[in-house]
C-alpha positions as CSV (number, residue, x, y, z in Angstrom):
1,M,0.0,0.0,0.0
2,M,2.7,2.5,1.0
3,L,4.8,1.5,-1.9
4,G,2.0,2.2,-4.3
5,V,1.3,5.6,-2.8
6,S,5.1,6.4,-2.9
7,V,5.3,5.4,-6.6
8,F,2.1,7.5,-7.4
9,L,3.4,10.6,-5.6
10,G,6.8,10.2,-7.2
11,S,5.3,9.9,-10.6
12,I,3.2,13.1,-10.0
13,A,6.4,14.9,-9.0
14,V,8.2,13.8,-12.2
15,V,5.3,14.8,-14.4
16,A,5.2,18.2,-12.7
17,L,8.9,18.7,-13.2
18,M,8.7,17.7,-16.8
19,W,5.7,20.1,-17.3
20,A,7.6,23.0,-15.7
21,I,10.7,22.4,-17.9
22,K,8.6,22.2,-21.0
23,K,6.8,25.4,-20.2
24,G,10.0,27.3,-19.5
25,Q,9.6,27.8,-15.7
26,F,13.3,27.6,-15.1
27,D,14.5,29.8,-18.0
28,D,16.0,33.1,-17.2
29,E,17.5,34.5,-20.4
30,E,18.1,38.0,-19.1
31,K,19.9,37.0,-15.8
32,F,23.4,37.4,-17.1
33,L,22.5,40.4,-19.3
34,N,21.1,42.3,-16.3
35,A,24.1,41.3,-14.2
36,V,26.4,42.9,-16.7
37,K,24.3,46.1,-17.0
38,F,24.4,46.8,-13.2
39,D,28.0,45.8,-12.4
40,T,30.2,48.7,-11.4
41,V,33.9,49.1,-11.9
42,E,34.4,48.3,-8.2
43,D,32.5,45.1,-8.6
44,L,34.7,44.0,-11.5
45,N,37.9,45.0,-9.6
46,D,36.7,43.0,-6.6
47,A,36.0,39.9,-8.8
48,A,39.5,40.2,-10.4
49,N,41.2,40.5,-7.0
50,L,39.3,37.5,-5.7
51,E,40.5,35.5,-8.7
52,R,44.1,36.5,-8.1
53,K,43.8,35.5,-4.4
54,K,42.4,32.1,-5.5
55,E,45.3,31.6,-7.9
56,K,47.8,32.5,-5.2
57,L,46.3,30.0,-2.8
58,K,46.1,27.4,-5.4
59,K,49.9,27.8,-6.1
60,K,50.6,27.5,-2.4
61,G,48.8,24.2,-2.3
62,Y,45.9,25.3,-0.1
63,R,43.0,22.9,-0.3
64,P,39.8,23.7,1.7
65,E,38.3,20.6,3.2
């Protein structure tokens, strides 16, 4: 009985997910375009500095657990 209910509810979830993907519920074409529009020079400099720090730590052999 519980196995049947679990399979039924799981199949409903899969159908709902497929429907949402088909209808474009997860699409956001403008996300990256809007992010670029509203970035400032300071944000870009911060991102570049963060990448440099990551590279330095990588060269030192730092590995976060």
